[in-house]
Every structure is written in C-alpha cells, then in structure tokens.
PDB file of N, CA, C and O in Angstrom:
ATOM      1  N   MET A   1      26.187  71.330 -67.374  1.00  0.00           N
ATOM      2  CA  MET A   1      25.146  72.205 -67.577  1.00  0.00           C
ATOM      3  C   MET A   1      24.223  71.511 -68.379  1.00  0.00           C
ATOM      4  O   MET A   1      24.786  70.709 -69.125  1.00  0.00           O
ATOM      5  N   CYS A   2      23.015  71.542 -68.482  1.00  0.00           N
ATOM      6  CA  CYS A   2      21.824  71.249 -68.910  1.00  0.00           C
ATOM      7  C   CYS A   2      21.826  72.062 -70.376  1.00  0.00           C
ATOM      8  O   CYS A   2      21.777  73.281 -70.212  1.00  0.00           O
ATOM      9  N   ILE A   3      21.874  71.627 -71.800  1.00  0.00           N
ATOM     10  CA  ILE A   3      21.514  71.832 -72.641  1.00  0.00           C
ATOM     11  C   ILE A   3      20.282  72.549 -73.013  1.00  0.00           C
ATOM     12  O   ILE A   3      20.041  73.546 -73.695  1.00  0.00           O
ATOM     13  N   CYS A   4      19.750  71.906 -72.496  1.00  0.00           N
ATOM     14  CA  CYS A   4      17.818  72.529 -72.390  1.00  0.00           C
ATOM     15  C   CYS A   4      17.469  73.896 -72.437  1.00  0.00           C
ATOM     16  O   CYS A   4      16.499  74.296 -73.080  1.00  0.00           O
ATOM     17  N   ILE A   5      18.305  74.716 -71.709  1.00  0.00           N
ATOM     18  CA  ILE A   5      18.111  76.097 -71.696  1.00  0.00           C
ATOM     19  C   ILE A   5      17.850  76.997 -73.391  1.00  0.00           C
ATOM     20  O   ILE A   5      17.083  77.917 -73.676  1.00  0.00           O
ATOM     21  N   ASN A   6      18.668  76.381 -74.078  1.00  0.00           N
ATOM     22  CA  ASN A   6      19.073  77.032 -75.288  1.00  0.00           C
ATOM     23  C   ASN A   6      18.390  76.034 -76.284  1.00  0.00           C
ATOM     24  O   ASN A   6      18.768  76.073 -77.455  1.00  0.00           O
ATOM     25  N   CYS A   7      17.619  75.326 -75.995  1.00  0.00           N
ATOM     26  CA  CYS A   7      16.819  74.752 -77.217  1.00  0.00           C
ATOM     27  C   CYS A   7      15.167  75.060 -77.498  1.00  0.00           C
ATOM     28  O   CYS A   7      14.418  75.275 -76.545  1.00  0.00           O
ATOM     29  N   ARG A   8      14.835  75.058 -78.444  1.00  0.00           N
ATOM     30  CA  ARG A   8      13.590  75.697 -79.284  1.00  0.00           C
ATOM     31  C   ARG A   8      12.928  75.008 -78.702  1.00  0.00           C
ATOM     32  O   ARG A   8      12.032  75.718 -78.246  1.00  0.00           O
ATOM     33  N   HIS A   9      12.687  73.345 -78.205  1.00  0.00           N
ATOM     34  CA  HIS A   9      11.698  72.702 -77.997  1.00  0.00           C
ATOM     35  C   HIS A   9      11.163  72.414 -76.289  1.00  0.00           C
ATOM     36  O   HIS A   9      10.472  71.502 -75.835  1.00  0.00           O
ATOM     37  N   ILE A  10      11.769  73.534 -75.647  1.00  0.00           N
ATOM     38  CA  ILE A  10      12.428  73.542 -73.949  1.00  0.00           C
ATOM     39  C   ILE A  10      10.857  73.462 -73.781  1.00  0.00           C
ATOM     40  O   ILE A  10      10.700  72.526 -72.997  1.00  0.00           O
ATOM     41  N   HIS A  11       9.615  73.966 -74.118  1.00  0.00           N
ATOM     42  CA  HIS A  11       8.705  74.327 -73.417  1.00  0.00           C
ATOM     43  C   HIS A  11       7.389  73.159 -73.566  1.00  0.00           C
ATOM     44  O   HIS A  11       6.243  73.056 -73.128  1.00  0.00           O
ATOM     45  N   ARG A  12       8.191  72.469 -74.344  1.00  0.00           N
ATOM     46  CA  ARG A  12       6.937  71.104 -74.626  1.00  0.00           C
ATOM     47  C   ARG A  12       7.947  69.857 -74.758  1.00  0.00           C
ATOM     48  O   ARG A  12       7.707  68.948 -75.553  1.00  0.00           O
ATOM     49  N   CYS A  13       9.235  69.863 -73.830  1.00  0.00           N
ATOM     50  CA  CYS A  13      10.003  68.810 -74.106  1.00  0.00           C
ATOM     51  C   CYS A  13       9.832  67.483 -73.219  1.00  0.00           C
ATOM     52  O   CYS A  13      10.630  67.557 -72.285  1.00  0.00           O
ATOM     53  N   LYS A  14       9.199  66.478 -73.174  1.00  0.00           N
ATOM     54  CA  LYS A  14       9.293  65.729 -72.222  1.00  0.00           C
ATOM     55  C   LYS A  14      10.767  65.248 -71.351  1.00  0.00           C
ATOM     56  O   LYS A  14      10.823  64.641 -70.282  1.00  0.00           O
ATOM     57  N   ILE A  15      11.442  65.543 -71.859  1.00  0.00           N
ATOM     58  CA  ILE A  15      12.676  65.083 -71.446  1.00  0.00           C
ATOM     59  C   ILE A  15      12.895  66.442 -70.472  1.00  0.00           C
ATOM     60  O   ILE A  15      13.197  66.206 -69.302  1.00  0.00           O
ATOM     61  N   TYR A  16      12.791  67.541 -70.793  1.00  0.00           N
ATOM     62  CA  TYR A  16      13.066  68.690 -69.996  1.00  0.00           C
ATOM     63  C   TYR A  16      12.019  68.551 -68.675  1.00  0.00           C
ATOM     64  O   TYR A  16      12.233  68.780 -67.485  1.00  0.00           O
ATOM     65  N   GLU A  17      11.102  68.200 -69.195  1.00  0.00           N
ATOM     66  CA  GLU A  17      10.065  67.998 -67.840  1.00  0.00           C
ATOM     67  C   GLU A  17      10.375  66.809 -66.717  1.00  0.00           C
ATOM     68  O   GLU A  17      10.160  66.924 -65.511  1.00  0.00           O
ATOM     69  N   PHE A  18      10.904  65.694 -67.354  1.00  0.00           N
ATOM     70  CA  PHE A  18      11.722  64.807 -66.675  1.00  0.00           C
ATOM     71  C   PHE A  18      12.472  65.113 -65.610  1.00  0.00           C
ATOM     72  O   PHE A  18      12.341  64.797 -64.428  1.00  0.00           O
ATOM     73  N   ILE A  19      13.521  65.965 -66.330  1.00  0.00           N
ATOM     74  CA  ILE A  19      14.835  66.699 -65.381  1.00  0.00           C
ATOM     75  C   ILE A  19      14.306  67.525 -64.276  1.00  0.00           C
ATOM     76  O   ILE A  19      14.540  67.422 -63.072  1.00  0.00           O
ATOM     77  N   GLU A  20      13.478  68.446 -64.967  1.00  0.00           N
ATOM     78  CA  GLU A  20      12.775  69.304 -63.964  1.00  0.00           C
ATOM     79  C   GLU A  20      12.015  68.619 -62.633  1.00  0.00           C
ATOM     80  O   GLU A  20      12.217  69.008 -61.483  1.00  0.00           O
ATOM     81  N   LYS A  21      11.281  67.739 -62.928  1.00  0.00           N
ATOM     82  CA  LYS A  21      10.801  66.895 -62.065  1.00  0.00           C
ATOM     83  C   LYS A  21      11.805  66.237 -60.693  1.00  0.00           C
ATOM     84  O   LYS A  21      11.505  66.143 -59.503  1.00  0.00           O
ATOM     85  N   GLN A  22      12.916  65.900 -61.318  1.00  0.00           N
ATOM     86  CA  GLN A  22      13.918  65.593 -60.552  1.00  0.00           C
ATOM     87  C   GLN A  22      14.960  66.334 -59.754  1.00  0.00           C
ATOM     88  O   GLN A  22      15.713  65.908 -58.879  1.00  0.00           O
ATOM     89  N   HIS A  23      14.811  67.694 -60.321  1.00  0.00           N
ATOM     90  CA  HIS A  23      15.375  68.971 -59.156  1.00  0.00           C
ATOM     91  C   HIS A  23      14.065  69.440 -58.564  1.00  0.00           C
ATOM     92  O   HIS A  23      14.180  70.539 -58.022  1.00  0.00           O
ATOM     93  N   CYS A  24      12.763  68.878 -58.512  1.00  0.00           N
ATOM     94  CA  CYS A  24      11.856  69.249 -57.909  1.00  0.00           C
ATOM     95  C   CYS A  24      11.345  70.651 -58.271  1.00  0.00           C
ATOM     96  O   CYS A  24      10.875  71.366 -57.385  1.00  0.00           O
ATOM     97  N   LYS A  25      11.403  70.972 -59.256  1.00  0.00           N
ATOM     98  CA  LYS A  25      11.314  72.587 -59.999  1.00  0.00           C
ATOM     99  C   LYS A  25      10.362  72.400 -61.369  1.00  0.00           C
ATOM    100  O   LYS A  25      10.769  72.807 -62.457  1.00  0.00           O
ATOM    101  N   ASN A  26       9.111  71.772 -61.225  1.00  0.00           N
ATOM    102  CA  ASN A  26       8.421  71.203 -62.326  1.00  0.00           C
ATOM    103  C   ASN A  26       7.505  72.658 -62.376  1.00  0.00           C
ATOM    104  O   ASN A  26       6.448  72.695 -61.746  1.00  0.00           O
ATOM    105  N   LYS A  27       7.842  73.528 -62.947  1.00  0.00           N
ATOM    106  CA  LYS A  27       7.271  74.710 -63.199  1.00  0.00           C
ATOM    107  C   LYS A  27       6.350  75.466 -64.621  1.00  0.00           C
ATOM    108  O   LYS A  27       5.821  76.547 -64.883  1.00  0.00           O
ATOM    109  N   MET A  28       6.632  73.737 -65.468  1.00  0.00           N
ATOM    110  CA  MET A  28       6.222  73.724 -66.761  1.00  0.00           C
ATOM    111  C   MET A  28       4.936  73.262 -66.672  1.00  0.00           C
ATOM    112  O   MET A  28       4.661  72.333 -65.913  1.00  0.00           O
ATOM    113  N   LEU A  29       3.727  74.060 -67.683  1.00  0.00           N
ATOM    114  CA  LEU A  29       2.256  73.758 -67.440  1.00  0.00           C
ATOM    115  C   LEU A  29       2.093  72.554 -68.345  1.00  0.00           C
ATOM    116  O   LEU A  29       2.657  72.263 -69.400  1.00  0.00           O
ATOM    117  N   GLN A  30       1.212  71.971 -67.670  1.00  0.00           N
ATOM    118  CA  GLN A  30       0.821  70.516 -68.064  1.00  0.00           C
ATOM    119  C   GLN A  30       0.189  70.715 -69.600  1.00  0.00           C
ATOM    120  O   GLN A  30      -0.627  71.607 -69.834  1.00  0.00           O
ATOM    121  N   LYS A  31       0.678  69.744 -70.658  1.00  0.00           N
ATOM    122  CA  LYS A  31       0.350  70.227 -72.005  1.00  0.00           C
ATOM    123  C   LYS A  31       0.146  68.476 -72.421  1.00  0.00           C
ATOM    124  O   LYS A  31       0.612  67.484 -71.860  1.00  0.00           O
ATOM    125  N   ASN A  32      -0.751  68.599 -73.637  1.00  0.00           N
ATOM    126  CA  ASN A  32      -1.072  67.140 -74.271  1.00  0.00           C
ATOM    127  C   ASN A  32      -0.031  66.750 -75.532  1.00  0.00           C
ATOM    128  O   ASN A  32       0.071  65.643 -76.061  1.00  0.00           O
ATOM    129  N   ASN A  33       0.645  67.859 -75.831  1.00  0.00           N
ATOM    130  CA  ASN A  33       1.140  67.692 -76.984  1.00  0.00           C
ATOM    131  C   ASN A  33       2.788  67.592 -76.578  1.00  0.00           C
ATOM    132  O   ASN A  33       3.595  68.475 -76.869  1.00  0.00           O
ATOM    133  N   TYR A  34       3.015  66.756 -76.090  1.00  0.00           N
ATOM    134  CA  TYR A  34       4.808  66.989 -75.370  1.00  0.00           C
ATOM    135  C   TYR A  34       5.387  66.430 -76.701  1.00  0.00           C
ATOM    136  O   TYR A  34       4.819  65.689 -77.503  1.00  0.00           O
ATOM    137  N   PHE A  35       6.823  67.022 -76.769  1.00  0.00           N
ATOM    138  CA  PHE A  35       7.663  66.577 -77.712  1.00  0.00           C
ATOM    139  C   PHE A  35       8.549  65.539 -77.448  1.00  0.00           C
ATOM    140  O   PHE A  35       8.861  65.776 -76.281  1.00  0.00           O
ATOM    141  N   ILE A  36       9.149  64.547 -77.782  1.00  0.00           N
ATOM    142  CA  ILE A  36      10.098  63.284 -77.753  1.00  0.00           C
ATOM    143  C   ILE A  36      10.930  63.296 -78.373  1.00  0.00           C
ATOM    144  O   ILE A  36      10.933  63.028 -79.574  1.00  0.00           O
ATOM    145  N   PRO A  37      12.154  63.720 -77.479  1.00  0.00           N
ATOM    146  CA  PRO A  37      12.938  63.904 -78.380  1.00  0.00           C
ATOM    147  C   PRO A  37      13.871  62.256 -78.516  1.00  0.00           C
ATOM    148  O   PRO A  37      13.699  61.204 -77.900  1.00  0.00           O
ATOM    149  N   VAL A  38      14.846  62.625 -79.573  1.00  0.00           N
ATOM    150  CA  VAL A  38      15.509  61.379 -79.941  1.00  0.00           C
ATOM    151  C   VAL A  38      17.120  61.229 -79.509  1.00  0.00           C
ATOM    152  O   VAL A  38      17.900  62.156 -79.288  1.00  0.00           O
ATOM    153  N   ASP A  39      17.400  59.741 -79.452  1.00  0.00           N
ATOM    154  CA  ASP A  39      18.960  59.925 -78.864  1.00  0.00           C
ATOM    155  C   ASP A  39      19.254  60.858 -77.776  1.00  0.00           C
ATOM    156  O   ASP A  39      19.938  61.835 -78.078  1.00  0.00           O
ATOM    157  N   THR A  40      18.781  60.710 -76.315  1.00  0.00           N
ATOM    158  CA  THR A  40      19.390  61.658 -75.377  1.00  0.00           C
ATOM    159  C   THR A  40      20.365  60.884 -74.417  1.00  0.00           C
ATOM    160  O   THR A  40      20.407  59.664 -74.253  1.00  0.00           O
ATOM    161  N   ILE A  41      21.113  61.813 -73.839  1.00  0.00           N
ATOM    162  CA  ILE A  41      22.195  61.207 -72.918  1.00  0.00           C
ATOM    163  C   ILE A  41      21.794  62.219 -71.873  1.00  0.00           C
ATOM    164  O   ILE A  41      21.859  63.414 -72.163  1.00  0.00           O
ATOM    165  N   ILE A  42      21.457  61.903 -70.889  1.00  0.00           N
ATOM    166  CA  ILE A  42      21.362  62.191 -69.465  1.00  0.00           C
ATOM    167  C   ILE A  42      22.337  61.875 -68.708  1.00  0.00           C
ATOM    168  O   ILE A  42      22.628  60.698 -68.496  1.00  0.00           O
ATOM    169  N   VAL A  43      23.133  63.120 -68.071  1.00  0.00           N
ATOM    170  CA  VAL A  43      24.267  62.670 -66.901  1.00  0.00           C
ATOM    171  C   VAL A  43      23.537  63.005 -65.467  1.00  0.00           C
ATOM    172  O   VAL A  43      22.799  63.977 -65.303  1.00  0.00           O
ATOM    173  N   VAL A  44      23.882  61.992 -64.407  1.00  0.00           N
ATOM    174  CA  VAL A  44      23.639  62.468 -63.127  1.00  0.00           C
ATOM    175  C   VAL A  44      24.782  62.591 -62.497  1.00  0.00           C
ATOM    176  O   VAL A  44      25.525  61.616 -62.378  1.00  0.00           O
ATOM    177  N   HIS A  45      25.143  63.977 -61.928  1.00  0.00           N
ATOM    178  CA  HIS A  45      26.253  63.837 -60.795  1.00  0.00           C
ATOM    179  C   HIS A  45      25.647  63.507 -59.648  1.00  0.00           C
ATOM    180  O   HIS A  45      24.465  63.779 -59.439  1.00  0.00           O
ATOM    181  N   ILE A  46      26.530  62.788 -58.663  1.00  0.00           N
ATOM    182  CA  ILE A  46      26.419  62.391 -57.404  1.00  0.00           C
ATOM    183  C   ILE A  46      27.045  63.210 -56.452  1.00  0.00           C
ATOM    184  O   ILE A  46      28.231  62.895 -56.361  1.00  0.00           O
ATOM    185  N   ASN A  47      26.665  64.339 -55.538  1.00  0.00           N
ATOM    186  CA  ASN A  47      27.555  64.991 -54.748  1.00  0.00           C
ATOM    187  C   ASN A  47      27.060  64.532 -53.665  1.00  0.00           C
ATOM    188  O   ASN A  47      25.885  64.241 -53.443  1.00  0.00           O
ATOM    189  N   LYS A  48      28.258  64.440 -52.749  1.00  0.00           N
ATOM    190  CA  LYS A  48      28.195  64.038 -51.002  1.00  0.00           C
ATOM    191  C   LYS A  48      28.926  65.206 -50.186  1.00  0.00           C
ATOM    192  O   LYS A  48      30.096  65.588 -50.216  1.00  0.00           O
ATOM    193  N   GLN A  49      28.171  65.500 -49.682  1.00  0.00           N
ATOM    194  CA  GLN A  49      28.963  66.711 -48.527  1.00  0.00           C
ATOM    195  C   GLN A  49      28.524  65.796 -47.102  1.00  0.00           C
ATOM    196  O   GLN A  49      27.422  65.250 -47.046  1.00  0.00           O
ATOM    197  N   ASN A  50      29.251  65.729 -46.277  1.00  0.00           N
ATOM    198  CA  ASN A  50      29.192  64.658 -44.753  1.00  0.00           C
ATOM    199  C   ASN A  50      28.186  63.904 -45.303  1.00  0.00           C
ATOM    200  O   ASN A  50      28.328  63.171 -46.281  1.00  0.00           O
ATOM    201  N   VAL A  51      27.210  64.067 -44.711  1.00  0.00           N
ATOM    202  CA  VAL A  51      26.017  62.544 -45.161  1.00  0.00           C
ATOM    203  C   VAL A  51      25.018  62.763 -45.865  1.00  0.00           C
ATOM    204  O   VAL A  51      24.192  61.954 -46.287  1.00  0.00           O
ATOM    205  N   SER A  52      25.096  64.231 -46.052  1.00  0.00           N
ATOM    206  CA  SER A  52      24.186  64.632 -47.345  1.00  0.00           C
ATOM    207  C   SER A  52      24.601  64.034 -48.823  1.00  0.00           C
ATOM    208  O   SER A  52      25.685  63.927 -49.396  1.00  0.00           O
ATOM    209  N   ILE A  53      23.416  63.736 -49.136  1.00  0.00           N
ATOM    210  CA  ILE A  53      24.053  63.481 -51.060  1.00  0.00           C
ATOM    211  C   ILE A  53      22.869  64.408 -51.925  1.00  0.00           C
ATOM    212  O   ILE A  53      21.798  64.690 -51.387  1.00  0.00           O
ATOM    213  N   SER A  54      23.164  64.789 -53.159  1.00  0.00           N
ATOM    214  CA  SER A  54      22.185  65.533 -53.778  1.00  0.00           C
ATOM    215  C   SER A  54      22.489  64.892 -55.228  1.00  0.00           C
ATOM    216  O   SER A  54      23.430  64.123 -55.423  1.00  0.00           O
ATOM    217  N   LEU A  55      21.768  65.217 -56.009  1.00  0.00           N
ATOM    218  CA  LEU A  55      21.873  64.635 -57.562  1.00  0.00           C
ATOM    219  C   LEU A  55      21.515  65.477 -58.071  1.00  0.00           C
ATOM    220  O   LEU A  55      20.560  66.151 -57.686  1.00  0.00           O
ATOM    221  N   ASP A  56      22.504  65.786 -59.585  1.00  0.00           N
ATOM    222  CA  ASP A  56      22.185  67.078 -60.318  1.00  0.00           C
ATOM    223  C   ASP A  56      22.215  66.601 -61.601  1.00  0.00           C
ATOM    224  O   ASP A  56      23.272  66.354 -62.182  1.00  0.00           O
ATOM    225  N   TRP A  57      20.832  66.414 -62.217  1.00  0.00           N
ATOM    226  CA  TRP A  57      20.661  65.736 -63.384  1.00  0.00           C
ATOM    227  C   TRP A  57      20.713  66.665 -65.039  1.00  0.00           C
ATOM    228  O   TRP A  57      19.746  67.412 -65.188  1.00  0.00           O
ATOM    229  N   ASP A  58      21.344  66.654 -65.761  1.00  0.00           N
ATOM    230  CA  ASP A  58      21.592  67.635 -66.659  1.00  0.00           C
ATOM    231  C   ASP A  58      21.457  66.722 -68.006  1.00  0.00           C
ATOM    232  O   ASP A  58      21.944  65.597 -67.893  1.00  0.00           O
ATOM    233  N   LEU A  59      20.937  67.003 -69.111  1.00  0.00           N
ATOM    234  CA  LEU A  59      21.003  66.579 -70.336  1.00  0.00           C
ATOM    235  C   LEU A  59      21.990  66.957 -71.089  1.00  0.00           C
ATOM    236  O   LEU A  59      22.073  68.115 -71.498  1.00  0.00           O
ATOM    237  N   GLN A  60      23.064  65.819 -71.435  1.00  0.00           N
ATOM    238  CA  GLN A  60      24.285  66.496 -72.223  1.00  0.00           C
ATOM    239  C   GLN A  60      23.870  66.416 -73.879  1.00  0.00           C
ATOM    240  O   GLN A  60      23.913  67.352 -74.678  1.00  0.00           O
ATOM    241  N   GLU A  61      23.481  65.093 -74.128  1.00  0.00           N
ATOM    242  CA  GLU A  61      23.524  65.124 -75.486  1.00  0.00           C
ATOM    243  C   GLU A  61      22.424  64.897 -76.120  1.00  0.00           C
ATOM    244  O   GLU A  61      22.124  63.771 -75.724  1.00  0.00           O
ATOM    245  N   CYS A  62      21.325  65.352 -77.118  1.00  0.00           N
ATOM    246  CA  CYS A  62      19.831  65.371 -77.625  1.00  0.00           C
ATOM    247  C   CYS A  62      20.384  65.613 -79.478  1.00  0.00           C
ATOM    248  O   CYS A  62      21.199  66.425 -79.916  1.00  0.00           O
ATOM    249  N   SER A  63      19.637  64.655 -80.161  1.00  0.00           N
ATOM    250  CA  SER A  63      19.790  64.915 -81.773  1.00  0.00           C
ATOM    251  C   SER A  63      18.491  65.723 -82.167  1.00  0.00           C
ATOM    252  O   SER A  63      18.234  66.155 -83.290  1.00  0.00           O
ATOM    253  N   SER A  64      17.843  65.825 -81.207  1.00  0.00           N
ATOM    254  CA  SER A  64      16.891  66.409 -81.383  1.00  0.00           C
ATOM    255  C   SER A  64      17.057  68.216 -80.787  1.00  0.00           C
ATOM    256  O   SER A  64      16.098  68.989 -80.772  1.00  0.00           O
ATOM    257  N   PHE A  65      17.915  68.444 -80.516  1.00  0.00           N
ATOM    258  CA  PHE A  65      18.247  70.236 -80.123  1.00  0.00           C
ATOM    259  C   PHE A  65      18.446  70.927 -81.165  1.00  0.00           C
ATOM    260  O   PHE A  65      19.175  70.597 -82.099  1.00  0.00           O
ATOM    261  N   VAL A  66      17.712  72.089 -81.061  1.00  0.00           N
ATOM    262  CA  VAL A  66      17.310  73.233 -81.892  1.00  0.00           C
ATOM    263  C   VAL A  66      18.230  74.388 -81.360  1.00  0.00           C
ATOM    264  O   VAL A  66      17.739  74.814 -80.315  1.00  0.00           O
ATOM    265  N   GLU A  67      19.256  74.977 -81.658  1.00  0.00           N
ATOM    266  CA  GLU A  67      19.660  75.945 -80.662  1.00  0.00           C
ATOM    267  C   GLU A  67      18.625  77.230 -80.857  1.00  0.00           C
ATOM    268  O   GLU A  67      18.081  77.443 -81.941  1.00  0.00           O
ATOM    269  N   GLU A  68      18.434  77.980 -79.800  1.00  0.00           N
ATOM    270  CA  GLU A  68      17.661  79.373 -80.018  1.00  0.00           C
ATOM    271  C   GLU A  68      17.798  79.617 -78.767  1.00  0.00           C
ATOM    272  O   GLU A  68      16.962  79.204 -77.964  1.00  0.00           O
ATOM    273  N   PRO A  69      19.158  80.518 -78.284  1.00  0.00           N
ATOM    274  CA  PRO A  69      19.410  80.762 -76.997  1.00  0.00           C
ATOM    275  C   PRO A  69      18.381  81.891 -76.438  1.00  0.00           C
ATOM    276  O   PRO A  69      17.828  82.747 -77.127  1.00  0.00           O
ATOM    277  N   GLY A  70      18.268  81.732 -75.254  1.00  0.00           N
ATOM    278  CA  GLY A  70      17.486  82.687 -74.423  1.00  0.00           C
ATOM    279  C   GLY A  70      15.758  82.275 -74.382  1.00  0.00           C
ATOM    280  O   GLY A  70      14.998  82.800 -73.569  1.00  0.00           O
ATOM    281  N   TYR A  71      15.249  81.112 -75.540  1.00  0.00           N
ATOM    282  CA  TYR A  71      14.101  80.840 -75.864  1.00  0.00           C
ATOM    283  C   TYR A  71      13.406  80.344 -74.417  1.00  0.00           C
ATOM    284  O   TYR A  71      12.282  80.838 -74.329  1.00  0.00           O
ATOM    285  N   TRP A  72      13.699  79.631 -73.425  1.00  0.00           N
ATOM    286  CA  TRP A  72      13.403  79.256 -72.289  1.00  0.00           C
ATOM    287  C   TRP A  72      12.749  80.721 -71.553  1.00  0.00           C
ATOM    288  O   TRP A  72      11.744  80.637 -70.847  1.00  0.00           O
ATOM    289  N   LEU A  73      13.488  82.157 -71.823  1.00  0.00           N
ATOM    290  CA  LEU A  73      12.820  83.069 -70.849  1.00  0.00           C
ATOM    291  C   LEU A  73      11.728  83.508 -71.240  1.00  0.00           C
ATOM    292  O   LEU A  73      11.014  84.123 -70.447  1.00  0.00           O
ATOM    293  N   LEU A  74      11.322  83.291 -72.603  1.00  0.00           N
ATOM    294  CA  LEU A  74       9.687  83.854 -72.864  1.00  0.00           C
ATOM    295  C   LEU A  74       9.011  83.328 -72.056  1.00  0.00           C
ATOM    296  O   LEU A  74       8.182  84.168 -71.706  1.00  0.00           O
ATOM    297  N   PHE A  75       8.753  81.771 -71.163  1.00  0.00           N
ATOM    298  CA  PHE A  75       7.601  81.815 -70.392  1.00  0.00           C
ATOM    299  C   PHE A  75       7.684  81.524 -69.468  1.00  0.00           C
ATOM    300  O   PHE A  75       6.839  80.912 -68.814  1.00  0.00           O
ATOM    301  N   SER A  76       9.204  82.034 -68.985  1.00  0.00           N
ATOM    302  CA  SER A  76       9.745  81.738 -67.339  1.00  0.00           C
ATOM    303  C   SER A  76       8.922  82.669 -66.623  1.00  0.00           C
ATOM    304  O   SER A  76       9.014  82.759 -65.399  1.00  0.00           O
TER     305      SER A  76
END
C-alpha cells in the first residue's frame, strides 16, 4: 500500500503525481510549486492473469514523509 495517502505533502508531491500517472488516475491539479521528496523507494508489483498483465505502483519508503492521516481527503 502506498504511504502517500497519510502524508502531509501528498497534494504537491512530485513522486505522488508520478505514481498517479502510472495508475492513470492523475486527478491532481497542475502546480508550479512541486515538493520533491528525498530517499524514496517505489515498489512495482507485476500481476499476471492469463494474458493480461497489470502493474501496481506503490511508494514504500520516503525520508520526507510527514504523517497526517486523512490529509488526502481535504482536496479529493
């Protein structure tokens, strides 16, 4: 599970925007003041069912993470 949903920086984070693009769910507003986190680890899970392959992108670690549960709901 992506830790971004409980981070204070979710609404302006460049890594979160990248992950959302990979999920084809880019709902974020384009902003000029992106926050670029440090020391991030993105994990990609490859799921194969019959001939269909899907990728699940998750941010697993981030040194810039500041916990604020539910913060992502403010602008959704």
